[in-house]
MARPA-777891 format. One record per residue (C-alpha): residue number from 1; residue in one letter; z, x, y. Coordinates in nm, 4 decimals, decimal comma. Layout:
<pts>
pt num:NUM | residu:a | up:Z | east:X | north:Y
...
</pts>
This chain:
<pts>
pt num:1 | residu:x | up:12,6371 | east:8,9129 | north:4,0919
pt num:2 | residu:x | up:12,4198 | east:8,7394 | north:3,8250
pt num:3 | residu:x | up:12,1671 | east:8,5246 | north:3,9523
pt num:4 | residu:x | up:11,9400 | east:8,3124 | north:3,7757
pt num:5 | residu:x | up:11,6051 | east:8,1071 | north:3,9263
pt num:6 | residu:x | up:11,5532 | east:7,8053 | north:3,7291
pt num:7 | residu:x | up:11,2342 | east:7,7268 | north:3,5566
pt num:8 | residu:x | up:11,0490 | east:7,4224 | north:3,4521
pt num:9 | residu:x | up:11,1909 | east:7,5363 | north:3,0951
pt num:10 | residu:x | up:11,5269 | east:7,4952 | north:3,2127
pt num:11 | residu:x | up:11,4740 | east:7,2115 | north:3,4430
pt num:12 | residu:x | up:11,7184 | east:6,9063 | north:3,3863
pt num:13 | residu:x | up:11,9694 | east:7,1105 | north:3,2444
pt num:14 | residu:x | up:12,3210 | east:7,1179 | north:3,2884
pt num:15 | residu:x | up:12,4611 | east:7,3563 | north:3,5210
pt num:16 | residu:x | up:12,7563 | east:7,4414 | north:3,2763
pt num:17 | residu:x | up:12,4963 | east:7,5368 | north:2,9797
pt num:18 | residu:x | up:12,2833 | east:7,7800 | north:3,1655
pt num:19 | residu:x | up:12,5902 | east:7,9770 | north:3,3049
pt num:20 | residu:x | up:12,6968 | east:8,0089 | north:2,9851
pt num:21 | residu:x | up:12,3921 | east:8,1659 | north:2,8446
pt num:22 | residu:x | up:12,4001 | east:8,3882 | north:3,1308
pt num:23 | residu:x | up:12,7778 | east:8,4848 | north:3,0366
pt num:24 | residu:x | up:12,7522 | east:8,5042 | north:2,6834
pt num:25 | residu:x | up:13,0698 | east:8,7331 | north:2,6358
pt num:26 | residu:x | up:13,2975 | east:8,5137 | north:2,8691
pt num:27 | residu:x | up:13,5140 | east:8,2449 | north:2,7051
pt num:28 | residu:x | up:13,4271 | east:7,8953 | north:2,7404
pt num:29 | residu:x | up:13,7544 | east:7,8290 | north:2,9368
pt num:30 | residu:x | up:13,6850 | east:8,0832 | north:3,1736
pt num:31 | residu:x | up:13,3409 | east:7,9549 | north:3,2378
pt num:32 | residu:x | up:13,4540 | east:7,6223 | north:3,3307
pt num:33 | residu:x | up:13,7097 | east:7,7957 | north:3,5841
pt num:34 | residu:x | up:13,4045 | east:7,9845 | north:3,7501
pt num:35 | residu:x | up:13,2369 | east:7,6849 | north:3,8255
pt num:36 | residu:x | up:13,5390 | east:7,4808 | north:3,9087
pt num:37 | residu:x | up:13,6564 | east:7,7465 | north:4,1798
pt num:38 | residu:x | up:13,3121 | east:7,7754 | north:4,3086
pt num:39 | residu:x | up:13,2615 | east:8,1050 | north:4,1875
pt num:40 | residu:x | up:12,9635 | east:7,9756 | north:4,0607
pt num:41 | residu:x | up:12,7288 | east:7,8600 | north:4,3499
pt num:42 | residu:x | up:12,4028 | east:7,6111 | north:4,3347
pt num:43 | residu:x | up:12,1434 | east:7,6892 | north:4,6226
pt num:44 | residu:x | up:12,4648 | east:7,8271 | north:4,7813
pt num:45 | residu:x | up:12,7025 | east:7,5410 | north:4,7545
pt num:46 | residu:x | up:12,9570 | east:7,4735 | north:4,5031
pt num:47 | residu:x | up:12,8672 | east:7,2297 | north:4,1842
pt num:48 | residu:x | up:13,0011 | east:7,0815 | north:3,9413
pt num:49 | residu:x | up:12,9624 | east:7,1769 | north:3,5323
pt num:50 | residu:x | up:12,7607 | east:6,8812 | north:3,5044
pt num:51 | residu:x | up:12,4939 | east:6,9134 | north:3,7794
pt num:52 | residu:x | up:12,1182 | east:6,8801 | north:3,6532
pt num:53 | residu:x | up:11,9491 | east:7,1945 | north:3,7544
pt num:54 | residu:x | up:11,5689 | east:7,1530 | north:3,9206
pt num:55 | residu:x | up:11,3048 | east:7,4360 | north:3,8824
pt num:56 | residu:x | up:11,3283 | east:7,6794 | north:4,1640
pt num:57 | residu:x | up:11,6882 | east:7,6156 | north:4,1912
pt num:58 | residu:x | up:11,8787 | east:7,9198 | north:4,2108
pt num:59 | residu:x | up:12,2466 | east:7,9842 | north:4,0864
pt num:60 | residu:x | up:12,4719 | east:8,2870 | north:4,1685
pt num:61 | residu:x | up:12,7672 | east:8,3725 | north:3,9715
pt num:62 | residu:x | up:12,9380 | east:8,6229 | north:4,1900
pt num:63 | residu:x | up:13,1415 | east:8,8080 | north:3,8988
pt num:64 | residu:x | up:13,2059 | east:9,1870 | north:3,8455
pt num:65 | residu:x | up:12,9832 | east:9,3761 | north:3,6752
pt num:66 | residu:x | up:13,2058 | east:9,4247 | north:3,3810
pt num:67 | residu:x | up:13,1400 | east:9,0323 | north:3,2843
pt num:68 | residu:x | up:12,7910 | east:9,1057 | north:3,2354
pt num:69 | residu:x | up:12,6981 | east:9,1609 | north:2,9183
pt num:70 | residu:x | up:12,5950 | east:9,4951 | north:3,0006
pt num:71 | residu:x | up:12,7121 | east:9,6718 | north:3,3293
pt num:72 | residu:x | up:12,4791 | east:9,7161 | north:3,6192
pt num:73 | residu:x | up:12,4388 | east:10,0803 | north:3,6020
pt num:74 | residu:x | up:12,3571 | east:10,0899 | north:3,2324
pt num:75 | residu:x | up:12,0634 | east:9,8044 | north:3,3229
pt num:76 | residu:x | up:11,9192 | east:9,9639 | north:3,6589
pt num:77 | residu:x | up:11,9101 | east:10,2792 | north:3,4215
pt num:78 | residu:x | up:11,7005 | east:10,1109 | north:3,1535
pt num:79 | residu:x | up:11,4745 | east:9,9778 | north:3,4164
pt num:80 | residu:x | up:11,4459 | east:10,2977 | north:3,5824
pt num:81 | residu:x | up:11,3235 | east:10,4390 | north:3,2375
pt num:82 | residu:x | up:11,1072 | east:10,1195 | north:3,1653
pt num:83 | residu:x | up:10,8768 | east:10,2497 | north:3,4490
pt num:84 | residu:x | up:10,7390 | east:10,5632 | north:3,2306
pt num:85 | residu:x | up:10,6835 | east:10,3674 | north:2,9427
pt num:86 | residu:x | up:10,3470 | east:10,2639 | north:2,7741
pt num:87 | residu:x | up:10,4736 | east:9,9202 | north:2,7712
pt num:88 | residu:x | up:10,5102 | east:9,9107 | north:3,1486
pt num:89 | residu:x | up:10,1944 | east:10,0554 | north:3,1961
pt num:90 | residu:x | up:9,9961 | east:9,8133 | north:2,9585
pt num:91 | residu:x | up:10,1745 | east:9,5154 | north:3,0902
pt num:92 | residu:x | up:10,2561 | east:9,5277 | north:3,4529
pt num:93 | residu:x | up:9,9188 | east:9,4998 | north:3,6577
pt num:94 | residu:x | up:9,9581 | east:9,4279 | north:4,0311
pt num:95 | residu:x | up:9,7114 | east:9,1721 | north:4,2107
pt num:96 | residu:x | up:9,9234 | east:9,1509 | north:4,5634
pt num:97 | residu:x | up:10,2022 | east:9,2894 | north:4,7061
pt num:98 | residu:x | up:10,3361 | east:9,3178 | north:5,0812
pt num:99 | residu:x | up:10,7615 | east:9,2768 | north:5,1921
pt num:100 | residu:x | up:10,7923 | east:8,9788 | north:5,0879
pt num:101 | residu:x | up:10,5971 | east:8,8800 | north:4,7956
pt num:102 | residu:x | up:10,4767 | east:9,0096 | north:4,4438
pt num:103 | residu:x | up:10,1943 | east:8,8635 | north:4,2712
pt num:104 | residu:x | up:10,1366 | east:9,0026 | north:3,8793
pt num:105 | residu:x | up:9,8594 | east:8,9573 | north:3,6102
pt num:106 | residu:x | up:10,0574 | east:8,8292 | north:3,3535
pt num:107 | residu:x | up:9,8680 | east:8,9193 | north:2,9780
pt num:108 | residu:x | up:9,9059 | east:8,7085 | north:2,7072
pt num:109 | residu:x | up:10,1906 | east:8,7450 | north:2,4666
pt num:110 | residu:x | up:10,4264 | east:8,8670 | north:2,7557
pt num:111 | residu:x | up:10,7619 | east:8,6396 | north:2,8377
pt num:112 | residu:x | up:10,8015 | east:8,5928 | north:3,2003
pt num:113 | residu:x | up:11,1785 | east:8,6137 | north:3,1454
pt num:114 | residu:x | up:11,4791 | east:8,7023 | north:2,8792
pt num:115 | residu:x | up:11,5602 | east:8,3951 | north:2,6624
pt num:116 | residu:x | up:11,5952 | east:8,3525 | north:2,3034
pt num:117 | residu:x | up:11,4462 | east:8,6446 | north:2,0917
pt num:118 | residu:x | up:11,3876 | east:8,8204 | north:2,4237
pt num:119 | residu:x | up:11,7296 | east:8,9201 | north:2,5363
pt num:120 | residu:x | up:11,5998 | east:9,3086 | north:2,6770
pt num:121 | residu:x | up:11,3700 | east:9,4257 | north:2,9129
pt num:122 | residu:x | up:11,0579 | east:9,3067 | north:2,7491
pt num:123 | residu:x | up:10,9780 | east:9,0772 | north:3,0194
pt num:124 | residu:x | up:10,7575 | east:9,0666 | north:3,3325
pt num:125 | residu:x | up:11,0708 | east:9,0273 | north:3,5491
pt num:126 | residu:x | up:11,2109 | east:9,2974 | north:3,3937
pt num:127 | residu:x | up:10,8725 | east:9,4752 | north:3,4731
pt num:128 | residu:x | up:10,8779 | east:9,3721 | north:3,8166
pt num:129 | residu:x | up:11,2290 | east:9,4910 | north:3,8774
pt num:130 | residu:x | up:11,1519 | east:9,8402 | north:3,7340
pt num:131 | residu:x | up:10,8547 | east:9,8460 | north:3,9627
pt num:132 | residu:x | up:11,0997 | east:9,7999 | north:4,2992
pt num:133 | residu:x | up:11,3370 | east:10,0345 | north:4,1461
pt num:134 | residu:x | up:11,0826 | east:10,3020 | north:4,1463
pt num:135 | residu:x | up:10,8647 | east:10,2337 | north:4,4401
pt num:136 | residu:x | up:11,1201 | east:10,1189 | north:4,6939
pt num:137 | residu:x | up:11,4531 | east:10,2891 | north:4,5236
pt num:138 | residu:x | up:11,6935 | east:10,2623 | north:4,8469
pt num:139 | residu:x | up:11,6293 | east:9,8598 | north:4,8637
pt num:140 | residu:x | up:11,8694 | east:9,6614 | north:4,6748
pt num:141 | residu:x | up:11,7125 | east:9,3218 | north:4,6348
pt num:142 | residu:x | up:11,6427 | east:9,1360 | north:4,3362
pt num:143 | residu:x | up:11,2907 | east:8,9852 | north:4,2619
pt num:144 | residu:x | up:11,2908 | east:8,6239 | north:4,1613
pt num:145 | residu:x | up:11,0119 | east:8,4731 | north:3,9642
pt num:146 | residu:x | up:10,8637 | east:8,1795 | north:4,1783
pt num:147 | residu:x | up:10,7036 | east:7,9950 | north:3,8894
pt num:148 | residu:x | up:10,6322 | east:8,0235 | north:3,5258
pt num:149 | residu:x | up:10,3649 | east:8,0645 | north:3,2408
pt num:150 | residu:x | up:10,4052 | east:8,0054 | north:2,8962
pt num:151 | residu:x | up:10,4151 | east:8,3525 | north:2,6598
pt num:152 | residu:x | up:10,0906 | east:8,2631 | north:2,4981
pt num:153 | residu:x | up:9,9139 | east:8,1940 | north:2,8594
pt num:154 | residu:x | up:9,7751 | east:8,5074 | north:3,0716
pt num:155 | residu:x | up:9,6932 | east:8,4766 | north:3,4770
pt num:156 | residu:x | up:9,8837 | east:8,4798 | north:3,7786
pt num:157 | residu:x | up:10,2281 | east:8,4763 | north:3,8531
pt num:158 | residu:x | up:10,4264 | east:8,5123 | north:4,1937
pt num:159 | residu:x | up:10,7698 | east:8,6634 | north:4,2186
pt num:160 | residu:x | up:10,9419 | east:8,6809 | north:4,5589
pt num:161 | residu:x | up:11,1245 | east:9,0033 | north:4,6380
pt num:162 | residu:x | up:11,4355 | east:8,8867 | north:4,8090
pt num:163 | residu:x | up:11,6350 | east:8,6086 | north:4,8203
pt num:164 | residu:x | up:11,5252 | east:8,4576 | north:5,1300
pt num:165 | residu:x | up:11,1716 | east:8,4079 | north:5,0357
pt num:166 | residu:x | up:11,3111 | east:8,2190 | north:4,7144
pt num:167 | residu:x | up:11,4257 | east:7,9694 | north:4,9407
pt num:168 | residu:x | up:11,0924 | east:7,9445 | north:5,1713
pt num:169 | residu:x | up:10,8707 | east:7,9271 | north:4,8929
pt num:170 | residu:x | up:11,0594 | east:7,7068 | north:4,6913
pt num:171 | residu:x | up:11,0119 | east:7,4600 | north:4,9791
pt num:172 | residu:x | up:10,6504 | east:7,4480 | north:4,9326
pt num:173 | residu:x | up:10,6969 | east:7,4376 | north:4,4919
pt num:174 | residu:x | up:10,8862 | east:7,1148 | north:4,5503
pt num:175 | residu:x | up:10,6449 | east:6,9781 | north:4,7843
pt num:176 | residu:x | up:10,3976 | east:7,0593 | north:4,5607
pt num:177 | residu:x | up:10,1966 | east:7,2729 | north:4,8577
pt num:178 | residu:x | up:10,0979 | east:7,5204 | north:4,5927
pt num:179 | residu:x | up:9,7351 | east:7,4976 | north:4,4393
pt num:180 | residu:x | up:9,6892 | east:7,6433 | north:4,0821
pt num:181 | residu:x | up:9,3627 | east:7,6242 | north:3,8653
pt num:182 | residu:x | up:9,3228 | east:7,7314 | north:3,5280
pt num:183 | residu:x | up:9,0379 | east:7,8181 | north:3,3011
pt num:184 | residu:x | up:9,0547 | east:7,7276 | north:2,9483
pt num:185 | residu:x | up:8,8194 | east:7,6500 | north:2,6028
pt num:186 | residu:x | up:8,8622 | east:7,3445 | north:2,4571
pt num:187 | residu:x | up:8,7206 | east:7,2130 | north:2,1121
pt num:188 | residu:x | up:8,4343 | east:6,9639 | north:2,1511
pt num:189 | residu:x | up:8,1990 | east:6,8619 | north:2,3952
pt num:190 | residu:x | up:8,4726 | east:6,6797 | north:2,6698
pt num:191 | residu:x | up:8,3719 | east:6,4060 | north:2,8209
pt num:192 | residu:x | up:8,3692 | east:6,2960 | north:3,1235
pt num:193 | residu:x | up:8,2411 | east:6,5930 | north:3,3112
pt num:194 | residu:x | up:8,4924 | east:6,5433 | north:3,5166
pt num:195 | residu:x | up:8,8522 | east:6,3644 | north:3,5089
pt num:196 | residu:x | up:9,1894 | east:6,3190 | north:3,5925
pt num:197 | residu:x | up:9,4450 | east:6,2956 | north:3,3190
pt num:198 | residu:x | up:9,7520 | east:6,1008 | north:3,3673
pt num:199 | residu:x | up:9,9718 | east:6,0548 | north:3,0777
pt num:200 | residu:x | up:10,3587 | east:6,1097 | north:3,1114
pt num:201 | residu:x | up:10,5353 | east:6,3829 | north:2,8848
pt num:202 | residu:x | up:10,8966 | east:6,4724 | north:2,7535
pt num:203 | residu:x | up:11,0531 | east:6,7119 | north:2,5216
pt num:204 | residu:x | up:11,1343 | east:6,6787 | north:2,1945
pt num:205 | residu:x | up:11,2459 | east:6,8489 | north:1,8870
pt num:206 | residu:x | up:11,2372 | east:6,8793 | north:1,5120
pt num:207 | residu:x | up:11,4348 | east:7,1372 | north:1,2625
pt num:208 | residu:x | up:11,0454 | east:7,2449 | north:1,1591
pt num:209 | residu:x | up:10,8454 | east:7,2240 | north:1,4696
pt num:210 | residu:x | up:11,0827 | east:7,3080 | north:1,7246
pt num:211 | residu:x | up:11,1025 | east:7,2399 | north:2,0948
pt num:212 | residu:x | up:10,7584 | east:7,0456 | north:2,1878
pt num:213 | residu:x | up:10,6257 | east:6,8288 | north:2,4298
pt num:214 | residu:x | up:10,4914 | east:6,4579 | north:2,3864
pt num:215 | residu:x | up:10,3014 | east:6,2346 | north:2,5426
pt num:216 | residu:x | up:10,5118 | east:5,8948 | north:2,6538
pt num:217 | residu:x | up:10,5693 | east:5,6351 | north:2,8215
pt num:218 | residu:x | up:10,9070 | east:5,7500 | north:2,9500
pt num:219 | residu:x | up:10,8402 | east:6,0737 | north:3,0017
pt num:220 | residu:x | up:10,8026 | east:6,2522 | north:3,3158
pt num:221 | residu:x | up:10,4848 | east:6,2142 | north:3,5366
pt num:222 | residu:x | up:10,2027 | east:6,4550 | north:3,4455
pt num:223 | residu:x | up:9,8930 | east:6,4747 | north:3,6436
pt num:224 | residu:x | up:9,6058 | east:6,7344 | north:3,5308
pt num:225 | residu:x | up:9,2539 | east:6,7285 | north:3,7184
pt num:226 | residu:x | up:8,9682 | east:6,8875 | north:3,5318
pt num:227 | residu:x | up:8,6252 | east:6,9597 | north:3,5728
pt num:228 | residu:x | up:8,3681 | east:7,1079 | north:3,2721
pt num:229 | residu:x | up:8,1825 | east:7,4200 | north:3,3517
pt num:230 | residu:x | up:7,9637 | east:7,4281 | north:3,0208
pt num:231 | residu:x | up:7,9436 | east:7,3420 | north:2,6696
pt num:232 | residu:x | up:7,8835 | east:7,5797 | north:2,4124
pt num:233 | residu:x | up:7,8342 | east:7,3865 | north:2,0916
pt num:234 | residu:x | up:8,1502 | east:7,2515 | north:1,9289
pt num:235 | residu:x | up:8,3384 | east:7,4600 | north:2,2662
pt num:236 | residu:x | up:8,3817 | east:7,3423 | north:2,5991
pt num:237 | residu:x | up:8,4665 | east:7,5498 | north:2,9075
pt num:238 | residu:x | up:8,6842 | east:7,3748 | north:3,1551
pt num:239 | residu:x | up:8,8513 | east:7,4404 | north:3,5004
pt num:240 | residu:x | up:9,1927 | east:7,2774 | north:3,5559
pt num:241 | residu:x | up:9,3939 | east:7,1817 | north:3,8733
pt num:242 | residu:x | up:9,7548 | east:7,1097 | north:3,7546
pt num:243 | residu:x | up:9,8708 | east:6,8684 | north:4,0080
pt num:244 | residu:x | up:10,2409 | east:6,8514 | north:3,8520
pt num:245 | residu:x | up:10,3830 | east:7,1257 | north:3,6566
pt num:246 | residu:x | up:10,5400 | east:6,9849 | north:3,3274
pt num:247 | residu:x | up:10,6336 | east:7,2463 | north:3,0495
pt num:248 | residu:x | up:10,2937 | east:7,2959 | north:2,8262
pt num:249 | residu:x | up:10,1228 | east:7,0320 | north:3,0350
pt num:250 | residu:x | up:9,7700 | east:7,1541 | north:3,0088
pt num:251 | residu:x | up:9,7957 | east:7,1882 | north:2,6534
pt num:252 | residu:x | up:9,9764 | east:6,8448 | north:2,5564
pt num:253 | residu:x | up:9,7383 | east:6,6839 | north:2,7929
pt num:254 | residu:x | up:9,3842 | east:6,8116 | north:2,6236
pt num:255 | residu:x | up:9,5297 | east:6,7438 | north:2,2668
pt num:256 | residu:x | up:9,6262 | east:6,4240 | north:2,3556
pt num:257 | residu:x | up:9,2836 | east:6,3064 | north:2,4527
pt num:258 | residu:x | up:9,1412 | east:6,4794 | north:2,1668
pt num:259 | residu:x | up:8,9784 | east:6,8238 | north:2,2609
pt num:260 | residu:x | up:9,2755 | east:7,0840 | north:2,1767
pt num:261 | residu:x | up:9,2675 | east:7,4574 | north:2,3455
pt num:262 | residu:x | up:9,0746 | east:7,7149 | north:2,1474
pt num:263 | residu:x | up:9,3962 | east:7,9144 | north:1,9896
pt num:264 | residu:x | up:9,6481 | east:7,6830 | north:2,0653
pt num:265 | residu:x | up:9,8809 | east:7,7398 | north:1,7482
pt num:266 | residu:x | up:10,1346 | east:7,4697 | north:1,8915
pt num:267 | residu:x | up:9,9107 | east:7,1633 | north:1,9801
pt num:268 | residu:x | up:9,5704 | east:7,2801 | north:1,8555
pt num:269 | residu:x | up:9,3372 | east:7,2571 | north:1,5297
pt num:270 | residu:x | up:9,4263 | east:7,5486 | north:1,3138
pt num:271 | residu:x | up:9,1235 | east:7,4852 | north:1,0882
pt num:272 | residu:x | up:8,8761 | east:7,5156 | north:1,3815
pt num:273 | residu:x | up:9,0506 | east:7,8061 | north:1,5271
pt num:274 | residu:x | up:9,0316 | east:8,0063 | north:1,1975
pt num:275 | residu:x | up:8,6707 | east:7,9198 | north:1,1485
pt num:276 | residu:x | up:8,5942 | east:8,0189 | north:1,5771
pt num:277 | residu:x | up:8,8165 | east:8,3458 | north:1,5538
pt num:278 | residu:x | up:8,6359 | east:8,4283 | north:1,2349
pt num:279 | residu:x | up:8,2813 | east:8,3511 | north:1,3301
pt num:280 | residu:x | up:8,2771 | east:8,5710 | north:1,6763
pt num:281 | residu:x | up:8,5589 | east:8,8247 | north:1,5195
pt num:282 | residu:x | up:8,8040 | east:8,7311 | north:1,7909
pt num:283 | residu:x | up:9,1676 | east:8,8027 | north:1,7619
pt num:284 | residu:x | up:9,3594 | east:8,5105 | north:1,8013
pt num:285 | residu:x | up:9,5071 | east:8,4222 | north:2,0915
pt num:286 | residu:x | up:9,5328 | east:8,0743 | north:2,3616
pt num:287 | residu:x | up:9,2736 | east:8,0602 | north:2,5440
pt num:288 | residu:x | up:9,4198 | east:7,9455 | north:2,8498
pt num:289 | residu:x | up:9,4137 | east:8,1755 | north:3,1912
pt num:290 | residu:x | up:9,5912 | east:8,0827 | north:3,5213
pt num:291 | residu:x | up:9,2929 | east:8,2198 | north:3,7160
pt num:292 | residu:x | up:9,3973 | east:8,1087 | north:4,0643
pt num:293 | residu:x | up:9,7149 | east:8,0462 | north:4,2996
pt num:294 | residu:x | up:9,6660 | east:7,9576 | north:4,6601
pt num:295 | residu:x | up:9,9545 | east:7,8970 | north:4,8938
pt num:296 | residu:x | up:10,0693 | east:7,9652 | north:5,2913
pt num:297 | residu:x | up:10,2530 | east:8,2521 | north:5,3066
pt num:298 | residu:x | up:10,6221 | east:8,2066 | north:5,3353
pt num:299 | residu:x | up:10,6750 | east:8,4475 | north:5,6865
pt num:300 | residu:x | up:10,2795 | east:8,4816 | north:5,7972
pt num:301 | residu:x | up:10,2176 | east:8,1449 | north:5,7664
pt num:302 | residu:x | up:9,8703 | east:8,1936 | north:5,6906
pt num:303 | residu:x | up:9,6676 | east:8,1011 | north:5,3742
pt num:304 | residu:x | up:9,6578 | east:8,3480 | north:5,0888
pt num:305 | residu:x | up:9,4877 | east:8,2803 | north:4,7552
pt num:306 | residu:x | up:9,5595 | east:8,5478 | north:4,4628
pt num:307 | residu:x | up:9,3001 | east:8,5516 | north:4,1847
pt num:308 | residu:x | up:9,3382 | east:8,7161 | north:3,8430
pt num:309 | residu:x | up:8,9859 | east:8,8679 | north:3,6638
pt num:310 | residu:x | up:8,9920 | east:8,6426 | north:3,3271
pt num:311 | residu:x | up:9,0330 | east:8,8264 | north:3,0107
pt num:312 | residu:x | up:8,7230 | east:8,9967 | north:2,8542
pt num:313 | residu:x | up:8,7771 | east:8,8154 | north:2,5485
pt num:314 | residu:x | up:8,7049 | east:8,5338 | north:2,7074
pt num:315 | residu:x | up:8,3311 | east:8,6316 | north:2,8272
pt num:316 | residu:x | up:8,2707 | east:8,7366 | north:2,4609
pt num:317 | residu:x | up:8,3338 | east:8,3492 | north:2,3585
pt num:318 | residu:x | up:8,1326 | east:8,2702 | north:2,6713
pt num:319 | residu:x | up:7,8683 | east:8,4447 | north:2,5641
pt num:320 | residu:x | up:7,8363 | east:8,4656 | north:2,1860
pt num:321 | residu:x | up:7,9417 | east:8,8191 | north:2,1300
pt num:322 | residu:x | up:8,0104 | east:8,9551 | north:1,8317
pt num:323 | residu:x | up:8,3342 | east:9,1142 | north:1,9948
pt num:324 | residu:x | up:8,6857 | east:9,1825 | north:1,8211
pt num:325 | residu:x | up:8,8908 | east:9,0575 | north:2,1812
</pts>
């Protein structure tokens, strides 16, 4: 069986399109037959090919392993080997673990799941699966991402160890009962010192720019709350709480009010970035970090707060140190 947990980037996609991407070697006519006959299940139920997906939906494709692009045995072996690589040691950092959940510190530059240009095991979810295969070799449960971070953003990511955890924790996510705090650095002196940004965003695309999110009156509701921590000459450190979780929400919101995030290659100010990175001899990166995530444990029913240590390069910029990042 192949399972797919829907993230922000796939929200509002059609079911058939996601299934086609999951079965790239399967003829289109067969894909539609699998959906029509109930071999494909959406949140445990039969669904139409045109069904629109929501974040945290779970798709189950009950096909033989031979219908997958790689056999289950080959993939399991590859994931077991991944545990012993330098790539694993560099990119997999546990912040919390119990029988139900993993929380990881995702470094900037690592994708959370396979996608365009990332079809192998170079993702956070592959690293988590490798870890579980080696730490609990007798278990057959598959880990599921409960939320996403952009490739260029670092910080806390929560992963469910079993499907039953997905269903319980997914309900919290839908009801927005999780609290997410981010640390970021922006160009300019952000005013006012505290504020709430209410700007709807929607997806757009162009031949040169690719997929981008823009502020639009026809977009989806997006709300961010921020507090200025300190202004350093022409750079401001802010603490941000996400009240909704739209794709690129923080980056788009701050660029739209005139204070783009430092190192944001898509929505930022490249010339200001160039000058700043040269001044402090910093390696280019997005200065956005998911620092804290609070939730109610889906089984223990107790508050759980997970904090991710900030990147050392943030301290270099804050203190004005000349660091290589």
